[in-house]
Structures are given as structure tokens and as C-alpha cells.
N, C-alpha and C positions, 0 to 999 in steps of 0.2 A: 582377757589379759589386761591388767591395769595400765594406764598411760604412765610412762616413766617420768614425764615432765610434770605431772600433776602432783600436788602436795596433799598429804593425807591430813594435815592440820589446817585449821582455819588461819587465813592470813591476818597479820596484825592490822589494826585500824590505822589507816593512812590519813594524814592531814589533808584538808581540802587543797587542791592545787591552786597556786597563785598564778593569775594570768601574767604572761610575759608581755607586758605592754607598758607604755609610759607611766600610766597611773600607779603602777606598783614598783617603779624604778627609784632607786636612791638618788638619781640625778635629776628627777623631775620635780619642779616647784610649781604647784597650782597658782594660778593668777589670783584667785580669791575664793572664799567659801561659796559665794553665790555662783561662781563660774567654775565649778569643780571639774568640768570636763576639758578645760583649756588651761595650759600651763607652759612654763619655760623649761627647755632642756638645758641643763647645765653640765653636760658631759664634757664639752670642750669649751674653749674660750669663746666669748661673744664674737659675732661676725660684724664686719663693717658694712653698713648699708647706706646707700644714697637715698636721702629723703626727698619728698616732693618739692621742698623749697630749695633744692640743689645743695643742701648741706649734708655732711656725713655724720653718722652716729653709729655707735656700737649697739647691737641688739642680740638678745638671746633668741634662738629659734623657738617659735611657738608651736606646740604640738597638742593634739587631743589626747585624752587619757587612754584611748584605745589604739593609738598609733604605736608603732614599734620600729626599731632600727637594727637590731642584731647585737647591740652592745649592752643589753639590759643587765643591771645589777640589782638584785633584790634588796629591798630595804631591810635593815637589821631591826630586830625588836628593841624597843627602848629598854635600857637597863636603869635600875634605880640609882640615883646619885648617892655618893658616899656621904655620910653624915659630916657636918662641919666640925672641924677639930679632931677628926680621926675617931677611932673606937674608944669607948669609955674604959 
């Protein structure tokens, strides 16, 4: 007897899964091209931190591209800009 949950048709090709990590998050800002695995999380406002010289400064949390927090928002694909001056 055939399995009732099995499909008789081939499944549609699925897109490759996007890792749910800082590196693929819309709120993550890489520090530089050379340091692609380290960046700033801009999900919330920067934090106030006390520096070594006893002054205070606001800082964005630094995260690695494979870190995660549970508030991941996938980046949207870039859309082409509208032509200047509208449509001809």
C-alpha cells in the first residue's frame, strides 16, 4: 500500500537555504571587506560603554558573521533604481 503522505510528483526545486546568522541579516554591517567575518549589529540603538580612559562612548555591538540572536531579518534583494525623470 502506498504511503499517503508521499507525493507522486517530483518536488519543485527549492532555493538554497540562507543561514540564519548575523552575516545574512539586514541589520548587520560588516566592519570592512578585509574583515568580512566581524561587523556591527544595528538592530537596536548603540549601547553606552565606559572606555579604558574613564570616558563614555556609544558603541554598536560587534558580532561575528556566524553569530545569531533570534531577531534575524533576511536581507532583501536589491531592486533596480527607477530611471531619473520617470518613464519615457
